[in-house]
C-alpha positions in Angstrom: 23.8 -0.5 11.1 20.4 -2.0 11.3 19.4 -4.7 8.8 15.7 -4.8 8.1 14.2 -7.6 6.0 10.8 -6.7 4.7 8.5 -9.7 4.5 7.6 -11.1 1.1 4.1 -10.0 0.0 1.3 -12.4 1.0 -1.1 -11.0 -1.6 -0.5 -9.0 -4.8 -3.5 -7.7 -6.8 -3.3 -5.9 -10.1 -5.5 -3.5 -11.9 -7.6 -5.0 -14.7 -8.1 -3.2 -18.0 -11.8 -2.7 -18.6 -13.0 -5.2 -16.0 -16.5 -6.6 -16.5 -17.1 -7.5 -12.8 -17.6 -5.1 -9.9 -14.4 -3.0 -9.3 -12.8 -0.1 -7.5 -10.5 1.8 -9.8 -10.0 -1.4 -11.9 -9.2 -3.6 -8.9 -11.5 -6.7 -8.7 -9.7 -8.9 -6.2 -10.0 -7.1 -2.9 -11.5 -10.3 -1.5 -8.0 -11.8 -1.6 -6.9 -9.3 1.0 -7.7 -10.3 4.6 -10.4 -8.3 6.3 -9.3 -9.2 9.9 -5.5 -9.1 10.0 -3.1 -6.3 10.2 -0.1 -5.5 8.0 1.5 -3.2 5.6 0.6 -2.4 2.0 2.3 -0.8 -1.0 0.8 0.9 -4.0 2.8 0.8 -7.3 2.3 2.3 -10.8 2.8 0.5 -14.1 6.5 1.2 -14.1 6.8 -0.6 -10.7 7.5 2.8 -9.0 6.5 2.8 -5.3 3.7 5.4 -4.9 2.5 4.9 -1.4 3.1 2.8 1.7 0.6 2.3 4.5 -0.1 0.2 7.5 -3.4 -1.0 9.1 -4.8 -3.1 11.9 -7.4 -4.4 9.4 -6.0 -4.4 5.9 -8.9 -4.7 3.4 -11.0 -1.9 4.9 -8.0 0.5 5.1 -6.8 -0.1 1.6 -10.3 0.3 0.2 -10.6 3.6 2.1 -7.7 5.0 0.1 -9.8 4.6 -3.1 -13.0 6.0 -1.5 -11.8 8.6 1.0 -11.7 12.3 0.2 -8.7 12.9 2.5 -6.4 10.1 1.3 -2.9 11.3 0.3 -3.4 9.5 -3.0 -6.8 10.8 -3.8 -5.4 12.8 -6.8 -3.4 9.8 -8.0 -5.7 6.8 -7.7 -5.8 6.1 -11.4 -2.0 5.8 -11.3 -2.1 2.7 -9.0 -1.8 -0.5 -11.0 -0.5 -2.9 -8.3 -1.1 -3.4 -4.6 1.1 -5.6 -2.5 0.1 -6.7 1.0 2.2 -8.2 3.8 0.6 -9.6 6.9 2.3 -8.1 10.0 0.4 -8.5 13.2 2.8 -6.8 15.6 2.0 -3.0 15.6 5.7 -2.1 16.3 6.9 -4.1 13.4 4.2 -2.5 11.1 5.5 0.9 12.1 9.1 0.0 11.5 8.4 -1.6 8.1 6.2 1.3 7.0 8.8 3.9 7.8 11.6 1.8 6.3 9.8 1.2 3.0 8.7 4.8 2.7 12.3 6.0 2.8 14.2 3.2 1.2 11.7 2.9 -1.7 11.3 6.7 -1.9 7.5 6.5 -1.9 6.2 9.2 -4.2 3.0 10.2 -2.3 3.8 9.6 1.3 3.8 12.8 3.3 4.5 11.5 6.9 7.6 9.7 8.1 9.5 10.9 5.1 13.3 11.5 5.7 14.7 11.0 2.2 13.5 14.5 1.1 15.4 16.3 3.8 18.6 18.2 2.8 
């Protein structure tokens, strides 16, 4: 058996209700997410259900793309996201392992790739 310990999130941002400042789908604190480092990110809904897991070489631009991109797997569900957790993981192999592990152990609702838990 392989034991994988997922890192504790380095940054967590939450959706604001009726934010007065500039926002993307209610999120105002994207500046807290590193622009230059790589890692993994998790999107959750208001019941703390894991919606989507992703990885990136540069976290902030990749996360923001999910809220702006017309081809994102969560494009129909952006309003559902209420919390974003980010873990800094510089090693690309470790990012790949954590992403696949979290998708399947957390049964991420909207991930389409690397999904094994839906197989019969």
